[in-house]
C-alpha positions as CSV (number, residue, x, y, z in Angstrom):
1,X,110.8,87.3,109.4
2,X,107.7,88.9,111.0
3,X,105.2,91.6,108.9
4,X,107.1,94.6,107.1
5,X,105.5,98.3,107.0
6,X,105.4,99.2,103.6
7,X,108.7,101.4,103.4
8,X,110.0,98.2,104.9
9,X,108.7,95.6,102.1
10,X,110.1,98.6,99.3
11,X,113.4,98.4,101.1
12,X,113.4,94.7,101.0
13,X,112.3,94.6,97.7
14,X,115.2,96.8,96.2
15,X,117.8,94.8,98.3
16,X,116.0,91.6,96.5
17,X,116.2,92.9,93.0
18,X,119.9,91.1,92.2
19,X,119.0,87.8,93.5
20,X,115.0,87.1,93.6
21,X,113.3,89.6,91.3
22,X,110.1,87.4,92.1
23,X,110.3,88.1,95.7
24,X,111.0,91.5,95.3
25,X,108.3,91.5,92.3
26,X,105.8,90.3,95.4
27,X,107.3,92.5,98.1
28,X,106.4,95.7,95.8
29,X,103.2,94.6,94.5
30,X,102.3,94.5,98.1
31,X,104.0,97.6,99.3
32,X,102.5,99.3,96.1
33,X,98.6,98.3,97.5
34,X,99.4,100.0,101.0
35,X,100.5,102.9,99.8
36,X,97.5,103.2,97.6
37,X,95.4,103.0,100.6
38,X,97.4,105.4,102.3
39,X,97.5,108.0,99.6
40,X,101.2,108.0,99.8
41,X,101.7,109.5,95.9
42,X,105.2,109.7,96.1
43,X,105.9,106.1,97.3
44,X,103.2,104.7,94.6
45,X,105.7,106.1,92.1
46,X,108.5,104.8,93.5
47,X,107.2,101.7,93.6
48,X,105.5,101.4,90.0
49,X,109.1,102.3,88.9
50,X,110.7,99.6,90.9
51,X,107.9,97.1,89.1
52,X,108.9,98.3,86.1
53,X,112.5,98.0,86.3
54,X,112.0,94.1,87.4
55,X,108.9,92.7,85.4
56,X,107.5,92.7,82.0
57,X,105.5,95.7,80.3
58,X,107.6,98.4,82.0
59,X,106.5,101.4,79.5
60,X,103.2,101.2,81.5
61,X,104.6,101.0,84.9
62,X,106.9,103.8,84.1
63,X,104.4,106.1,82.6
64,X,102.4,105.9,85.7
65,X,105.1,106.5,87.5
66,X,106.2,109.7,86.0
67,X,102.1,111.0,86.0
68,X,102.4,110.0,89.9
69,X,105.8,111.9,90.0
70,X,104.2,115.0,87.8
71,X,101.6,115.4,90.1
72,X,103.2,115.6,93.6
73,X,105.7,117.8,91.7
74,X,108.5,115.5,92.0
75,X,110.4,116.8,88.9
76,X,113.5,114.8,89.4
77,X,112.0,111.4,90.1
78,X,109.6,112.1,86.9
79,X,112.9,113.5,84.3
80,X,114.4,110.1,86.2
81,X,111.6,108.0,84.9
82,X,111.3,109.2,81.4
83,X,114.6,108.8,80.9
84,X,114.1,105.1,81.2
85,X,111.0,105.4,78.5
86,X,113.3,106.8,76.3
């Protein structure tokens, strides 16, 4: 498989979640770095939410995702992640 653009990594990570969570987390962390560098806040929030779903310390990742979604005005996404926090 060739180099994937950051959005492609996010899609691959979502597909890999059920079959290979470690690979999914690796893809998400790589995409997260690209999204941060490109100042793509909404994508950062999505990657953080997915990482919270996959790996340890989900509260920290979900809390940051909520903050990011609030920052960009993504109310629906923010509420969805808040629901995961309890």
